[in-house]
C-alpha positions in Angstrom: 5.6 33.4 -13.6 8.0 30.6 -13.9 7.7 27.1 -15.4 9.0 24.2 -13.4 12.6 23.4 -13.9 13.8 21.5 -16.9 17.3 20.2 -17.5 19.2 18.1 -19.9 22.7 17.9 -21.4 24.1 18.5 -24.8 27.6 18.0 -26.2 28.6 19.4 -29.6 31.0 21.6 -31.6 29.4 24.7 -32.9 30.5 27.9 -34.7 30.5 31.1 -32.7 28.0 32.9 -34.9 24.2 32.4 -34.5 23.1 29.4 -36.5 19.9 27.6 -37.2 19.7 23.8 -37.7 18.5 23.4 -41.3 17.1 19.9 -40.7 15.1 21.1 -37.7 14.1 24.7 -38.1 12.7 24.7 -34.5 16.2 24.1 -33.0 18.2 27.3 -32.8 21.4 28.1 -30.9 22.7 31.7 -30.4 26.2 32.2 -29.2 28.3 35.2 -28.5 31.2 35.6 -30.9 34.7 34.8 -29.6 37.8 36.6 -30.9 40.1 33.8 -29.7 38.7 30.9 -31.7 36.4 30.2 -34.7 35.0 27.2 -33.0 33.7 26.4 -29.6 33.2 23.0 -28.0 30.3 22.9 -25.6 30.0 20.2 -23.0 27.6 19.8 -20.1 25.1 22.4 -21.1 22.1 22.6 -18.8 18.9 24.4 -19.6 16.4 26.0 -17.3 13.1 27.3 -18.8 11.7 30.7 -18.0 8.5 32.2 -19.2 8.1 35.9 -19.6 4.6 37.4 -19.8 3.6 41.0 -20.7 0.5 42.5 -19.1 -1.2 42.9 -22.5 -0.3 39.6 -24.0 -0.4 36.1 -22.5 2.0 34.4 -23.1 4.7 36.3 -24.9 7.7 34.0 -25.5 9.8 31.4 -23.8 13.4 31.8 -22.8 16.1 29.3 -21.7 19.2 30.2 -19.7 22.0 28.1 -21.1 25.4 27.9 -19.3 28.4 25.8 -20.2 29.4 24.7 -16.7 32.8 23.5 -17.8 34.2 26.1 -20.1 32.1 29.3 -20.0 30.1 31.2 -17.5 27.9 33.1 -19.9 24.2 32.9 -20.9 23.2 31.7 -24.3 19.6 31.3 -25.6 18.4 27.9 -26.9 15.0 27.1 -28.2 13.9 23.4 -28.3 10.6 22.1 -29.6 8.4 20.8 -26.7 7.7 17.6 -28.7 11.3 16.6 -28.3 11.6 17.5 -24.6 10.4 14.2 -23.2 13.2 12.4 -25.0 15.7 14.2 -22.8 13.9 13.9 -19.4 14.3 11.1 -17.0 11.1 9.0 -16.4 9.2 10.3 -13.4 8.3 7.9 -10.6 4.6 7.8 -9.7 2.8 6.6 -6.7 -0.9 5.8 -7.2 -3.4 5.7 -4.4 -6.6 3.6 -4.8 -9.5 2.3 -2.6 -11.4 0.2 -5.2 -11.2 -1.3 -8.6 -8.6 1.2 -9.8 -9.7 1.7 -13.4 -7.9 5.1 -13.6 -4.8 3.4 -12.1 -4.9 0.7 -14.8 -5.2 3.3 -17.6 -2.3 5.3 -16.3 -0.2 2.2 -15.8 -0.9 1.1 -19.4 -0.1 4.5 -20.7 3.4 4.3 -19.0 4.0 1.0 -20.7 2.9 2.4 -24.1 5.1 5.5 -23.6 2.2 7.9 -23.7 3.2 8.9 -20.1 6.9 9.4 -19.7 7.0 7.8 -16.2 6.6 4.6 -14.3 4.3 3.5 -11.5 6.8 2.7 -8.7 4.3 1.8 -5.9 0.6 1.6 -5.2 -0.9 2.7 -1.9 -4.3 1.5 -0.7 -6.4 1.4 2.4 -8.0 -1.8 1.3 -5.5 -4.6 0.8 -7.8 -6.8 -1.1 -9.4 -4.2 -3.5 -9.2 -4.7 -7.2 -6.6 -2.1 -7.7 -4.2 -3.7 -5.2 -4.7 -7.2 -6.8 -4.0 -5.8 -10.2 -0.8 -4.1 -9.0 0.5 -7.3 -7.5 -0.2 -9.1 -10.7 2.0 -6.5 -12.5 4.8 -6.8 -9.9 4.1 -3.3 -8.5 4.8 -3.0 -4.7 1.6 -2.4 -2.6 1.6 -0.3 0.6 -1.3 -0.5 3.1 -2.2 2.9 4.5 -3.5 4.0 6.9 -2.7 1.5 9.6 -5.9 -0.1 10.8 -6.7 0.0 14.6 -5.5 -3.1 16.5 -3.7 -4.4 13.4 0.0 -5.0 12.8 -0.4 -4.3 9.1 -0.2 -0.9 7.5 2.1 2.1 7.8 1.9 5.2 10.0 1.9 8.7 8.5 5.7 9.1 9.1 6.5 5.7 7.7 4.4 6.4 4.6 6.4 9.6 3.9 9.6 7.7 4.4 8.6 4.8 2.1 7.6 7.2 -0.7 10.8 9.0 -0.4 12.7 5.7 -0.5 11.0 5.0 -3.8 12.1 8.5 -5.0 8.5 9.4 -5.9 8.0 12.5 -8.0 4.2 12.7 -8.1 1.4 11.1 -6.2 -1.8 10.4 -8.1 -5.0 9.7 -6.2 -7.3 7.5 -8.2 -10.4 6.7 -6.2 -8.7 6.9 -2.8 -11.3 7.7 -0.2 -9.2 8.6 2.8 -8.2 12.2 3.6 -4.5 12.7 2.8 -2.6 13.6 6.0 -1.0 17.0 6.5 2.4 15.3 6.8 2.2 13.9 3.3 1.0 17.2 1.8 3.9 19.1 3.4 6.4 16.4 2.3 5.3 16.5 -1.3 4.3 20.2 -2.0 2.5 20.7 -5.4 3.1 17.1 -6.2 -0.2 15.4 -5.1 -3.2 15.2 -7.4 -6.7 13.9 -7.1 -9.4 13.2 -9.7 -13.0 14.0 -8.7 -16.1 13.0 -10.7 -17.7 16.4 -10.9 -16.9 19.9 -12.1 -15.5 21.4 -8.9 -16.2 23.4 -6.9 -19.7 22.0 -7.4 -20.6 18.7 -5.8 -17.3 18.3 -3.9 -16.2 18.0 -0.3 -16.6 15.5 2.4 -19.3 12.9 1.7 -19.3 13.6 -2.1 -17.7 10.5 -3.7 -18.7 7.7 -6.1 -22.3 7.4 -7.1 -23.4 10.0 -4.5 -21.8 12.7 -6.7 -23.7 11.7 -9.8 -27.0 11.4 -8.0 -26.5 15.0 -6.7 -25.7 16.3 -10.1 -28.8 14.8 -11.7 -31.0 16.0 -8.8 -29.7 19.5 -9.2 -30.8 19.8 -12.8 -27.2 20.5 -14.0 -26.8 20.1 -17.8 -23.1 19.3 -17.7 -20.8 17.3 -15.5 -17.3 15.8 -15.8 -14.1 15.1 -14.0 -11.8 17.6 -12.2 -8.1 17.0 -11.5 -6.8 19.2 -8.8 -3.9 19.7 -6.4 -4.4 18.1 -3.0 -4.3 20.1 0.2 -5.3 19.3 3.7 -9.1 19.3 2.9 -11.4 17.4 0.6 -11.6 18.8 -3.0 -10.4 22.3 -2.2 -7.0 22.4 -3.9 -6.2 24.4 -7.1 -7.9 23.0 -10.2 -5.5 21.8 -12.9 -7.8 20.3 -15.5 -11.4 19.5 -16.2 -13.4 17.5 -18.8 -17.0 18.1 -19.7 -19.8 15.7 -20.6 -23.5 16.3 -21.1 -26.1 15.3 -18.5 -28.9 13.8 -20.6 -32.6 14.1 -19.8 -33.0 10.3 -19.2 -29.7 9.8 -17.3 -29.5 7.7 -14.2 -26.6 8.0 -11.8 -25.1 4.9 -13.3 -25.2 6.0 -16.9 -23.8 9.4 -16.0 -21.1 7.8 -13.9 -20.1 5.6 -16.9 -19.8 8.6 -19.2 -17.8 10.6 -16.7 -15.5 7.7 -16.1 -14.6 7.5 -19.8 -13.6 11.2 -19.6 -11.6 10.5 -16.4 -9.4 8.0 -18.1 -8.6 10.3 -20.9 -8.1 13.4 -18.8 -5.8 11.7 -16.2 -3.5 10.3 -18.9 -3.2 13.8 -20.4 -2.4 15.3 -17.0 0.0 12.6 -16.1 1.8 13.1 -19.4 2.1 16.8 -18.8 3.5 16.3 -15.3 6.1 13.8 -16.5 7.1 16.2 -19.3 7.3 19.2 -16.9 4.7 21.2 -18.8 2.9 22.7 -15.7 3.3 26.5 -15.2 1.8 28.8 -12.6 0.1 32.0 -13.3 0.9 35.0 -11.1 -2.4 34.6 -9.3 -1.5 31.0 -8.3 -3.6 29.2 -11.0 -1.7 26.2 -12.5 -1.9 25.8 -16.3 -0.8 23.0 -18.7 1.4 24.0 -21.6 0.4 22.3 -24.8 2.9 19.8 -26.1 2.2 20.7 -29.7 2.2 24.4 -29.3 4.2 25.9 -26.4 2.3 29.2 -26.7 -1.0 27.5 -26.0 -2.3 26.6 -22.5 -5.0 24.3 -21.4 
């Protein structure tokens, strides 16, 4: 199992024996001794995280391969606290898809401005040019793309043009936030493991074609379920069938209506989507051997959500 790639640069002069930074005990550098010099100047160090797991213990420990691309061709081990990683990463570019008011879009956008999410909303995609989410995006100066192209209309992009436009914006991740159209296969293939959707129930229950909006909450109450909540999952070519990445849980109360339950779930949606967007932008998603994605805790790299 391997974490997603993580790279950043360091430049420093270090002794050749293993040392530990006394001011930051979590930062440790191990170097092989050199007989030719007592000091070694490192430039252009690039790190790539690897995670090693034993069958009896999950997880075991984290390793980084470190190579000085200018002066040495050897591996050194470096441990860096995850709380500092986002400072070294470039901001990820996000595309958000909406069909309605876009409350999740707004909360994600505000989190990028506050720095909670180490990314920026580069473009908004909608199938309804006059929806609340599109209007808010224009007010913030965010470009708006209409997709899919309506029949007998000159407005909107084709599937191929949409893929090209998102690539032109250098999009890293696509976040569906109340987008009610099926994502085309061309887009799924162009952005593998990079498209996410939030659904207002605990998948795989109450998901699939036709389960959206208030219909989901009515079905939850009618079933007698005691708990509900949002699910964030990877997007594939079908409705609500991609791998589950995160879930939030809220109680279903005895006197709930679809509207009161929807309001409670929506509050959890805002919180959960920000947490997931932050993890994506900080490259804290890892994949278990059985294909299940996990989120590495920012505070404790040995803990997974």
